[in-house]
C-alpha positions in Angstrom: -11.4 -4.8 20.7 -10.4 -7.3 22.7 -6.8 -8.9 22.6 -5.9 -5.9 20.7 -1.7 -6.0 19.8 -1.3 -4.2 16.3 -2.6 -1.4 14.5 -1.9 -1.0 11.1 -2.6 1.9 9.1 -2.6 3.5 5.4 -1.6 6.7 5.3 -2.5 8.3 2.3 -6.4 8.9 2.4 -6.3 8.3 6.1 -3.7 10.8 8.2 -3.5 13.4 5.1 -5.2 14.6 1.7 -3.0 16.4 -0.5 -1.0 19.1 1.2 -2.9 18.5 4.4 -3.4 16.7 7.4 -7.1 15.5 8.1 -8.9 16.9 11.3 -7.4 14.6 14.4 -4.6 12.8 12.6 -1.9 14.0 14.6 -3.7 13.7 17.7 -4.5 9.9 16.7 -1.3 9.3 16.2 -0.5 10.5 19.4 -3.1 8.5 21.6 -1.9 5.2 19.6 1.6 5.9 20.1 0.6 6.8 23.9 -1.9 2.9 24.2 1.8 1.1 24.0 0.2 -1.1 21.1 2.5 -2.0 18.1 2.3 0.5 15.2 2.6 -0.4 11.5 2.4 1.6 8.2 1.5 -0.2 5.3 1.1 1.7 2.4 0.5 0.7 -1.1 2.4 4.4 -1.9 4.9 4.2 -5.5 5.4 7.2 -6.7 7.7 8.1 -3.6 11.0 6.3 -2.1 11.1 5.4 1.1 13.4 7.7 2.8 11.2 10.7 0.7 8.2 9.2 2.1 9.5 9.2 5.6 11.5 12.7 5.4 7.6 14.4 4.1 5.8 12.7 6.7 8.1 14.2 9.3 7.6 17.6 7.9 3.8 16.6 8.3 4.4 16.4 11.9 3.8 12.4 11.3 6.9 10.9 13.3 7.1 7.1 12.2 10.1 5.2 12.1 11.6 3.6 9.3 11.0 0.0 10.8 7.5 1.1 11.2 6.7 1.6 7.4 6.1 -1.8 5.2 6.3 -0.6 1.2 5.4 -3.1 -1.7 9.1 -1.9 -3.2 10.7 -3.3 -0.1 8.8 -6.7 -0.7 9.5 -6.5 -4.5 13.5 -6.1 -3.7 13.5 -9.1 -1.9 11.7 -11.0 -4.8 13.7 -9.4 -7.2 16.8 -10.8 -5.1 15.6 -14.3 -4.2 14.9 -15.2 -7.8 17.9 -13.5 -9.4 15.5 -11.2 -11.9 16.8 -8.5 -13.7 13.2 -6.0 -14.0 12.3 -3.8 -16.6 10.6 -0.8 -14.0 7.8 0.7 -15.0 7.6 3.0 -12.1 7.6 6.7 -10.7 10.8 8.5 -10.7 10.3 9.1 -7.4 10.9 5.4 -6.6 14.0 5.0 -8.1 15.8 5.0 -5.4 14.4 2.1 -3.7 15.8 -0.1 -6.7 18.9 1.5 -6.3 22.3 -1.6 -7.2 19.0 -3.7 -8.9 20.4 -5.1 -11.8 18.6 -3.8 -14.7 20.5 -5.1 -18.2 18.5 -7.5 -20.1 15.5 -7.5 -18.1 13.8 -10.6 -17.8 11.1 -9.8 -15.3 8.7 -6.8 -15.2 7.5 -4.3 -12.4 5.0 -1.8 -12.6 3.9 1.1 -10.0 2.5 4.1 -10.4 4.4 5.6 -13.1 2.0 8.4 -13.2 2.6 10.5 -16.5 5.9 8.6 -17.1 3.5 5.6 -18.2 3.9 5.8 -22.2 3.1 3.1 -24.8 6.5 2.5 -25.8 7.7 1.3 -22.3 4.2 -0.5 -22.2 4.6 -2.7 -25.5 8.2 -3.3 -23.8 6.7 -5.0 -21.0 4.3 -6.7 -22.9 6.9 -8.8 -24.8 8.8 -9.3 -22.7 5.7 -10.9 -20.6 4.9 -12.7 -23.9 7.8 -14.3 -23.6 7.7 -15.8 -20.4 8.8 -13.4 -17.9 7.1 -12.7 -14.6 5.1 -9.6 -13.9 5.4 -8.3 -10.5 2.9 -5.0 -9.2 4.0 -3.1 -6.5 -0.5 -2.5 -6.7 -3.1 -2.9 -8.3 -5.6 -0.3 -6.8 -7.7 1.1 -9.3 -7.8 5.0 -7.9 -6.0 7.5 -5.5 -7.3 10.6 -4.1 -5.3 13.1 -5.4 -4.7 16.8 -4.9 -7.2 17.6 -7.6 -9.6 14.8 -7.2 -9.6 10.9 -8.1 -6.8 9.8 -10.3 -6.0 6.6 -11.9 -3.6 4.3 -10.2 -1.8 1.6 -10.8 -4.1 -1.3 -11.3 -5.4 -0.7 -15.0 -2.0 -0.6 -16.2 -1.5 -3.8 -14.5 -4.7 -5.4 -15.9 -4.0 -4.3 -19.3 -0.6 -6.3 -19.0 -2.7 -9.2 -18.0 -4.8 -9.2 -20.2 -2.5 -8.5 -23.4 0.1 -11.2 -22.5 -2.6 -13.5 -20.6 -0.5 -13.8 -17.7 -1.4 -13.6 -13.9 1.0 -10.6 -11.6 2.4 -11.5 -8.5 1.0 -8.7 -6.4 3.6 -7.3 -3.6 1.2 -4.3 -2.2 -2.0 -4.2 0.0 -4.4 -7.2 -0.4 -1.3 -9.5 -0.9 -1.5 -11.8 2.2 2.3 -11.5 2.6 2.3 -8.0 3.2 0.1 -8.4 6.3 2.2 -10.9 7.6 5.1 -9.4 7.2 3.8 -6.6 9.0 2.9 -9.0 11.9 6.0 -10.5 12.1 8.3 -8.3 14.6 7.0 -8.5 16.8 5.2 -11.7 16.6 1.2 -11.1 16.6 -1.5 -13.2 15.2 -3.7 -11.6 12.7 -6.7 -12.1 15.3 -5.0 -9.7 17.8 -4.7 -7.0 14.9 -6.6 -4.2 12.7 -6.2 -2.4 9.8 -7.1 0.9 9.2 -7.6 2.2 5.6 -9.7 4.5 3.4 -9.6 1.7 0.6 -12.3 -0.9 1.4 -10.5 -3.7 -0.9 -7.1 -3.2 -0.8 -7.1 -1.8 2.8 -10.3 -3.6 4.9 -11.4 -6.2 2.9 -7.8 -7.3 2.1 -7.1 -7.3 6.1 -10.1 -9.5 6.9 -8.9 -12.0 4.1 -5.4 -12.2 5.8 -7.2 -13.1 9.2 -7.4 -9.5 10.7 -10.5 -7.1 11.5 -10.4 -3.7 9.4 -11.8 -0.1 10.1 -12.8 1.8 6.7 -12.6 5.4 7.3 -14.5 7.8 5.6 -11.9 10.1 4.5 -9.7 9.3 1.4 -10.8 7.4 -1.4 -13.9 6.5 0.3 -17.2 7.4 -1.3 -20.7 6.7 -0.4 -22.1 3.0 -0.6 -18.6 1.6 -0.1 -19.4 0.3 3.0 -21.8 -2.1 1.3 -18.8 -4.2 0.2 -17.1 -4.6 3.5 -16.7 -8.4 4.4 -17.5 -9.8 7.6 -15.4 -8.0 10.5 -15.0 -4.9 8.7 -16.5 -1.7 10.2 -16.7 2.0 9.6 -15.4 5.1 11.2 -15.8 8.5 9.9 -12.0 9.5 10.1 -8.8 8.3 11.6 -9.5 10.4 15.0 -13.0 8.3 15.5 -11.2 4.9 14.4 -8.7 5.5 17.4 -11.2 6.2 19.5 -13.2 3.4 19.0 -10.5 1.2 19.7 -9.2 2.8 22.7 -12.6 3.6 24.3 
């Protein structure tokens, strides 16, 4: 790819599934490191704190720098701080560390992530009542599903959609495919969207989202990919069997 300077990469479903690394994942990351390209890892994962995720990646043999990882929780903290908002957090307990120090008394905003089994009617109804009174809705992601260790599982998107429908509001999206997250990934060092590519397993959030933000995109046939997903690719999108094939194509 001509004038390529930065590669954005999803994590789950691209480098690993469940507890195991995907074939060629470590070698692909090593090739990207050796290429001298800027790497940014852009994930919508909201079941783990930033520290826990980095530790888990290291244990899997994927050495990623703290400054290379972008998460929706970090973007949410900035919005909450800038607007002086006190959130009701509908998030997984594993993510709570990323919101440490944020005032949550008498909430005047709602933040929704992938709370998994911790979603319940009482908290969803509390969120609905806040939204109905005018509180803003911040969505860490609106992915429909993800590849879990035992198959596809519901992600945060269906719950965000339910709250939007019930309260007749529109969520502010902070995860992929929000253009602001792609822009943040290209900020340091400064890189034009046309000089970057996103590699992911989610045709909408990863690949089409990147294309809409001016990047190119590569859909890998691992993780949540299902046959036929490539038919939904926007112009500028490509398909590769896995991360190893995607990297080989980029660097050939």
